[in-house]
C-alpha positions in Angstrom: 72.7 152.5 112.4 72.9 154.7 109.4 74.6 152.1 107.2 71.7 149.7 106.8 69.5 152.1 104.9 72.4 153.0 102.6 73.1 149.3 101.9 69.4 148.8 101.2 69.4 151.7 98.8 72.5 150.3 97.0 70.9 146.8 96.7 67.7 148.4 95.4 69.6 150.4 92.7 71.6 147.4 91.5 68.7 145.4 89.9 67.6 148.6 88.1 71.1 149.2 86.9 71.5 145.7 85.7 68.1 145.8 83.9 69.1 149.1 82.2 72.4 147.5 81.1 70.6 144.5 79.7 68.2 146.6 77.9 70.9 148.7 76.3 72.9 145.6 75.4 69.8 144.0 73.7 69.2 147.2 71.7 72.8 147.4 70.6 72.9 143.7 69.5 69.4 144.0 67.9 70.6 146.9 65.8 73.4 144.8 64.4 71.1 141.8 63.9 68.3 143.7 62.2 70.7 145.5 59.9 72.4 142.2 59.1 69.4 139.8 58.9 66.4 142.0 58.5 63.3 142.7 60.6 62.4 139.0 60.9 65.6 137.9 62.6 64.6 135.4 65.3 64.2 136.9 68.7 66.1 133.9 70.2 69.1 134.8 68.1 69.1 138.3 69.4 68.9 137.1 73.0 71.7 134.6 72.4 74.0 137.2 70.8 73.2 139.7 73.6 74.1 137.1 76.2 70.7 137.2 77.9 67.9 134.7 78.3 64.9 134.8 76.0 62.8 135.6 79.0 64.9 138.7 79.8 64.5 139.9 76.2 60.7 139.5 76.3 60.5 141.3 79.7 62.0 144.3 78.1 60.3 143.9 74.6 57.2 141.8 74.8 56.8 141.7 71.0 58.9 142.1 67.9 57.0 145.3 67.1 58.0 146.7 70.5 61.7 145.9 69.9 61.6 147.5 66.4 59.9 150.6 67.8 62.5 150.9 70.5 65.3 150.6 67.8 63.7 153.2 65.7 63.2 155.5 68.7 66.8 155.1 69.7 68.0 155.9 66.2 65.9 159.1 66.0 67.2 160.2 69.4 70.7 159.9 68.0 69.8 162.0 65.0 68.2 164.5 67.3 71.5 164.9 69.2 73.2 165.6 65.9 70.6 168.1 64.8 70.6 169.8 68.1 74.4 170.1 67.9 74.1 171.8 64.5 71.4 174.2 65.7 73.5 175.2 68.8 76.8 175.5 66.9 78.5 178.9 66.8 79.7 178.1 63.3 78.1 179.4 60.1 75.3 177.3 58.7 77.5 175.5 56.1 80.0 174.4 58.7 77.2 173.3 61.1 75.6 171.2 58.4 78.9 169.6 57.5 79.2 168.7 61.2 75.7 167.1 61.1 76.6 165.1 58.0 80.0 163.9 59.4 78.2 162.7 62.6 75.5 161.0 60.5 78.2 159.2 58.5 80.1 158.2 61.6 77.0 156.8 63.3 75.6 155.0 60.3 75.9 151.5 61.8 73.6 152.6 64.7 70.6 153.5 62.6 67.5 151.5 62.1 65.3 154.1 60.3 62.7 154.1 57.6 64.8 155.9 55.0 67.6 153.4 55.8 65.4 150.4 55.0 64.1 150.1 58.5 60.5 149.7 59.6 57.9 152.4 59.5 56.7 152.9 63.0 53.5 154.9 63.7 54.1 156.2 67.1 53.5 159.7 68.5 56.8 159.9 70.3 58.6 159.1 67.1 56.6 161.6 65.2 57.4 164.3 67.8 61.1 163.4 67.4 60.9 163.7 63.7 59.2 167.1 64.0 61.9 168.3 66.5 64.7 167.2 64.2 63.1 169.0 61.2 62.6 172.2 63.3 66.2 172.2 64.4 67.5 171.7 60.9 65.2 174.5 59.8 66.9 176.8 62.4 70.3 176.1 60.9 69.0 176.8 57.4 67.2 179.9 58.5 70.4 181.2 60.1 72.2 180.6 56.8 69.5 182.3 54.7 69.6 185.3 57.0 73.4 185.8 56.6 73.4 184.8 53.0 75.5 181.6 53.4 72.6 179.2 52.4 70.5 179.4 49.3 66.8 180.3 50.0 65.2 177.2 48.5 67.0 174.5 50.6 64.7 172.7 53.1 65.2 170.3 56.1 63.9 167.5 53.9 66.9 168.0 51.6 69.2 167.6 54.6 67.4 164.5 55.9 67.4 162.8 52.5 71.0 163.5 51.8 72.0 162.4 55.3 70.1 159.1 54.8 72.0 158.5 51.5 75.4 159.3 53.0 74.8 156.9 55.8 74.2 153.9 53.5 77.6 152.8 51.9 77.5 151.8 48.3 78.4 148.1 47.6 82.1 147.5 47.2 83.0 151.1 47.9 86.2 151.3 49.8 86.8 153.9 52.6 83.2 155.1 52.8 84.1 157.7 55.5 86.3 159.5 53.1 84.0 159.1 50.1 80.9 160.1 52.0 82.6 163.0 53.6 83.7 164.3 50.2 80.1 164.0 48.9 78.8 165.8 52.0 81.1 168.8 51.3 80.1 168.9 47.7 76.5 169.0 48.7 77.1 171.7 51.3 79.0 173.7 48.7 75.9 173.5 46.5 73.8 174.8 49.3 75.8 178.0 49.4 75.0 178.7 45.7 72.1 180.9 44.9 71.7 180.5 41.1 70.2 178.7 39.3 67.2 177.6 41.4 66.9 174.0 42.4 64.7 171.9 40.0 61.4 170.4 41.0 59.2 171.3 43.9 60.3 171.3 47.5 59.9 167.9 49.1 57.1 167.9 51.6 57.6 166.0 54.9 54.8 163.5 54.0 56.7 162.4 50.9 59.5 161.0 53.0 57.3 158.4 54.5 58.2 155.0 53.2 55.6 152.4 52.5 54.6 150.5 55.6 55.1 146.7 55.5 53.7 144.3 58.0 56.3 142.6 60.0 55.9 138.8 60.2 56.3 137.1 63.5 58.4 133.9 62.7 59.0 131.4 65.4 61.5 132.6 67.9 
């Protein structure tokens, strides 16, 4: 008598599990497609490469804008994981920042972000993620300022900008993991210096916003 409810619960969970798997597969394929073909890649092509029907894609993402917003949100969530790991690290700030850069370099193909050439999405959830990432990186820098391992004029924006550059391989550059890792360590070594002061003014968060462009909706 007790088996029927258990079977019913299993059957009820399966569609939700399948839907979640389809959604994640669509996002993974769309990330590749958008990075390869740009924001106007046909939705039908994404569905085909994901192995789902176009109706399934539109059930999850009714519009191109909704799909791009989901890709951007997914990317910021990944960056947030890396920033949280650096903030919670028991290592000194320079080592924690090196870890953050290494993770950013390794995950570079998973990012669809404004500073990586992706769309600018005006969404409160994404703004909240950006703020949390910035606050976590500030915690790492503050820890370093306090123990003297990080120069006083370094900012979270410096870390974010450098991470974005390291995650975008130069054309025809071989072994980007090794090259970018070396540049990250040179940058972190510079963060530990205290003299001379950095040139220019500190980059304000608002200056990181890329120009917003309208995304065309070509035929699917």
